[in-house]
C-alpha positions as CSV (number, residue, x, y, z in Angstrom):
1,M,25.8,-6.2,23.2
2,Q,24.4,-9.2,21.2
3,T,21.4,-9.2,23.5
4,D,20.5,-5.6,22.6
5,T,20.9,-6.3,18.9
6,E,18.7,-9.5,19.2
7,R,16.1,-7.6,21.1
8,L,16.0,-4.8,18.5
9,M,15.8,-7.3,15.7
10,T,12.9,-9.1,17.4
11,S,11.2,-5.7,17.8
12,K,11.8,-4.8,14.2
13,L,10.5,-8.1,12.8
14,A,7.4,-7.8,15.0
15,H,6.7,-4.3,13.8
16,E,7.2,-5.3,10.1
17,A,4.8,-8.3,10.6
18,K,2.1,-6.2,12.2
19,T,2.5,-3.5,9.5
20,A,2.2,-6.0,6.7
21,E,-0.8,-7.7,8.4
22,D,-2.6,-4.4,8.9
23,A,-1.8,-3.2,5.3
24,R,-3.1,-6.4,3.7
25,A,-6.4,-6.0,5.7
26,D,-6.5,-2.3,4.6
27,G,-6.0,-3.3,1.0
28,E,-8.7,-5.9,1.1
29,R,-11.1,-3.5,2.8
30,W,-10.3,-0.7,0.3
31,A,-10.8,-3.1,-2.7
32,R,-14.2,-4.3,-1.3
33,E,-15.6,-1.0,-0.1
34,N,-14.0,1.8,-2.2
35,A,-12.1,0.7,-5.2
36,E,-13.6,0.7,-8.7
37,Y,-13.3,-2.4,-10.8
38,V,-11.1,-0.6,-13.3
39,E,-8.7,0.5,-10.6
40,L,-8.3,-3.1,-9.4
41,S,-7.8,-4.3,-13.0
42,R,-5.1,-1.8,-13.6
43,L,-3.4,-2.7,-10.4
44,A,-3.6,-6.5,-11.1
45,R,-2.2,-5.9,-14.6
46,V,0.8,-3.8,-13.7
47,W,1.8,-5.4,-10.4
48,P,3.5,-8.5,-11.8
49,E,6.0,-6.2,-13.6
50,M,6.4,-3.7,-10.7
51,G,6.5,-6.2,-7.8
52,T,7.1,-3.4,-5.3
53,T,6.2,0.2,-4.6
54,Q,9.8,0.9,-3.5
55,S,10.9,3.9,-5.4
56,D,13.2,6.9,-5.5
57,D,10.2,8.8,-6.8
58,A,9.5,12.1,-5.1
59,Y,6.1,10.8,-4.0
60,G,7.5,7.5,-2.8
61,A,5.5,4.3,-2.4
62,P,2.0,5.8,-2.2
63,G,2.7,7.7,-5.4
64,V,3.8,4.5,-7.1
65,F,0.5,2.9,-5.9
66,L,-1.7,5.7,-6.9
67,R,-0.2,6.0,-10.4
68,S,-0.8,2.3,-10.9
69,I,-4.5,2.7,-10.4
70,A,-5.0,6.2,-11.8
71,R,-6.5,7.0,-15.2
72,N,-4.6,10.3,-15.2
73,R,-1.2,9.7,-13.6
74,D,-0.4,13.5,-13.8
75,L,-2.9,14.1,-11.0
76,V,-0.9,12.2,-8.5
77,D,0.7,14.6,-6.0
78,R,1.0,15.1,-2.3
79,A,-2.6,16.3,-2.0
80,A,-3.8,13.2,-3.8
81,I,-1.7,11.0,-1.5
82,D,-2.9,12.7,1.6
83,G,-6.5,12.5,0.4
84,F,-6.3,8.8,-0.3
85,W,-4.6,8.2,3.0
86,T,-7.0,10.2,5.2
87,V,-10.3,9.9,3.3
88,E,-10.2,6.6,1.5
89,L,-8.3,4.7,4.2
90,G,-9.3,6.8,7.2
91,K,-5.8,7.0,8.5
92,D,-4.1,9.7,10.6
93,R,-2.2,12.2,8.5
94,D,0.9,11.7,10.8
95,A,0.9,7.9,10.7
96,E,4.4,6.6,10.2
97,D,3.6,4.0,7.5
98,Q,2.1,6.5,5.0
99,Y,5.2,6.4,2.9
100,S,6.4,2.9,3.7
101,A,7.0,0.5,0.8
102,L,6.4,-2.4,3.2
103,Y,2.9,-1.1,3.9
104,W,2.0,-0.4,0.3
105,D,3.4,-3.7,-1.0
106,A,1.2,-5.6,1.5
107,F,-1.7,-3.2,0.8
108,V,-1.5,-4.1,-2.9
109,E,-1.3,-7.8,-2.1
110,G,-4.6,-7.5,-0.1
111,A,-6.3,-5.5,-2.9
112,I,-5.2,-8.0,-5.6
113,R,-6.4,-10.9,-3.4
114,V,-9.9,-9.4,-3.7
115,H,-9.6,-8.8,-7.5
116,E,-8.5,-12.4,-8.0
117,A,-11.5,-13.7,-6.0
118,L,-13.9,-11.9,-8.4
119,P,-16.0,-14.2,-10.7
120,V,-14.7,-14.2,-14.3
């Protein structure tokens, strides 16, 4: 029994590490290629207080992220989330990480890394 649990924990940790690595790279790419400066500035300003996209919000982690960069937060809905996911990021609509706080937290880390590297 312990062997099965250890195997599953190893698999879980590997999945989480890969998800975070991919998400950070996605966040950096989005920041460099698609983000507007004002979006990155908003994100960098609110992230220290937020610290995570984990939420009980109906729109979950991507909703928290999009509201943190949006000028008009009322426009964040499922269509906006799907559009960002499929158009901005080029992801498959059925990808399992679309609503994962682990993914979005690492995505934000990558985006903020680009913002912090901008000249003052």
